[in-house]
N, C-alpha and C positions, 0 to 999 in steps of 0.2 A: 504495500499500499504504501503510496507515496505522500508525501507532506502534502499538498493540497487536497488530498481524497482523504487524508485523517481531519482536517481542519483545521493545520497550520497556518500561517499568515507571517510572511513575511513581509515589517514593515524596513521604510527607508532609516538610515539609523541617524541621519540628520532631522529626522522628523521625532522618532523615537525618544533621542536624548535632547530636544531643544527645550525652550520652557514655553512652551505654545501650551494654552490649556487644553484639560486632559479629554474635555470634550471633542475639542479640533483633534485630536489625537483619535480618537473615537471613531469619528467620523470621516476621517482620512483613511484611518483602516477598513470600515466599511466599503467606500468608493474601492481599493484596491482590491478586496475579494469580490466585488462585482467587473474590475476592469483585468481580472488575471489575466487574459489572454490580449490583452492591449493596453494602450494609454488612455483609454476611452472607454466610457459607461455610459448609459443614461436612466438607470434608478430615479421612481420619485422620492421627492421628500420624506412622503409616506412610508416607504419601501427601506429607506436609508435608515430611518427612526426604528422602525421594526428590528432593523437590524441590532441597532446600540440600545435599545428599551431597558437592557438588564442596569445599564451605566448612566443613560441620558433619558429622564420621564419627562421630560417637554418638547415637543416638536418645534418649538422658535427654538431652543438650543441649538436643535441642527441647523435651522435654519442660518443662524446667526453664524455658527459654525461655519456653513458654507460660505458665507461672506467675508470670514476673516481669514478660511485657507483660502480665498482668491487675491484680498490685498497682501496677503503672505507671499503670493506667485506659485503654491503649490499645487493648485488647480485654475483650471480657464472654464467658463462656461461656453460651448460651441453645439452649436446645431449643426447638425451633420444630413446627409441622406441614407434614410436606411431603406431596405424593401417594403416596410409600412409605411414610407413617406417621412417626411423629415423629422428628426428628434433631438428636443436638447438633452445636453446632456453636459460631462465634466468630461474633461479631459485631467491626464494628470501630469504635470509638467515634471520635464526630465531636471532633476537639481544639480546634476554634472557635478565635477570635482571643487567649484569654485567658490561654495557653500559650506558651511561651516556651524556645526551647531548653535553657537550662538549669534550667528549672521540673520540668522529667522526674524527676530524679535527687533532688530537692530535697525530693521528695513523702515 
């Protein structure tokens, strides 16, 4: 059984060890779990909240985290054409090697 089949998630170290709020880390992890085959996914806010409901009890917190993650440059909201028509989704931005743990909150 692979790590992904067992439910393990590999999160970017710069996010995990940064001082961004816990809720942002959980929402980022949820997005990673939806985007495991690419850098883009299109879950609704309710779906993201369902994934993190054990640690985030308020859907407004999920919305705030999405805005904060975008301001930090970790994600971008995009509309892409899918087989079912245009879909609003989230692109997980490549952090590259230029970002350090502390630099997320310094921006």
